[in-house]
C-alpha positions as CSV (number, residue, x, y, z in Angstrom):
1,M,55.6,-50.9,-39.4
2,V,56.5,-49.4,-36.1
3,R,59.7,-50.5,-34.4
4,V,58.0,-51.2,-31.0
5,E,61.2,-52.0,-29.1
6,K,62.8,-48.7,-30.2
7,L,59.7,-46.8,-29.1
8,K,59.7,-48.6,-25.8
9,N,63.4,-47.7,-25.3
10,E,62.7,-44.1,-26.0
11,I,59.8,-44.1,-23.5
12,R,62.1,-45.6,-20.9
13,K,64.9,-43.2,-21.7
14,R,62.6,-40.3,-21.1
15,N,61.5,-41.7,-17.7
16,T,57.8,-42.0,-18.7
17,N,55.5,-44.9,-19.2
18,L,52.7,-46.0,-21.6
19,E,49.9,-44.7,-19.3
20,K,51.4,-41.2,-19.3
21,L,52.1,-41.4,-23.0
22,A,48.5,-42.4,-23.8
23,E,47.2,-39.5,-21.8
24,A,49.6,-37.1,-23.5
25,I,48.6,-38.2,-27.0
26,D,44.9,-38.3,-26.1
27,I,44.2,-42.0,-26.7
28,D,42.9,-44.7,-24.3
29,T,45.6,-46.6,-22.6
30,S,44.2,-49.9,-23.8
31,T,44.4,-48.6,-27.4
32,L,48.0,-47.7,-26.9
33,Y,48.8,-51.2,-25.5
34,R,47.0,-52.8,-28.5
35,K,49.0,-50.7,-30.9
36,M,52.2,-51.6,-29.1
37,R,51.4,-55.3,-29.4
38,R,50.9,-54.9,-33.2
39,N,47.4,-56.5,-33.3
40,G,47.0,-55.1,-36.8
41,E,46.6,-51.5,-35.6
42,T,49.0,-48.8,-36.5
43,F,49.6,-45.3,-35.3
44,S,48.0,-42.6,-37.3
45,I,50.2,-39.8,-38.6
46,G,48.7,-37.5,-35.9
47,E,49.4,-40.0,-33.1
48,A,53.0,-40.4,-34.4
49,E,53.5,-36.7,-34.4
50,R,52.1,-36.3,-30.9
51,I,54.4,-39.1,-29.7
52,K,57.3,-37.4,-31.4
53,Q,56.4,-34.1,-29.6
54,H,55.7,-35.6,-26.2
55,L,58.9,-37.7,-26.2
56,K,60.9,-34.8,-27.8
57,L,62.2,-37.1,-30.5
58,S,64.2,-35.7,-33.3
59,K,62.9,-36.1,-36.8
60,K,65.5,-38.8,-37.4
61,E,64.5,-40.7,-34.3
62,A,60.9,-40.6,-35.2
63,M,61.5,-41.7,-38.7
64,N,63.6,-44.6,-37.4
65,I,60.7,-45.7,-35.1
66,F,57.7,-45.2,-37.3
67,F,59.0,-46.1,-40.8
68,D,60.9,-49.1,-42.0
69,D,64.1,-48.5,-44.0
C-alpha cells in the first residue's frame, strides 16, 4: 500500500504538484488523483519507478513510500 501522505510531502518538498507529476510519468491527471485517493488502484512498478526518478527519491525514500514495512 502506498503511503500517500509521504508521497504528497515529497511532492511538496520538491516544489511540484500532481499535475506536473502526472505529465512527467505519462499518466492522465485524473488517474493520478484516483490513485492518490486509494480507490482500489495502485501504482504499477513502472509508475513508481518514474515517480522515483522524477522526484529524485533515494531508493530508501521510494521503498518507504511504495511498500509497507
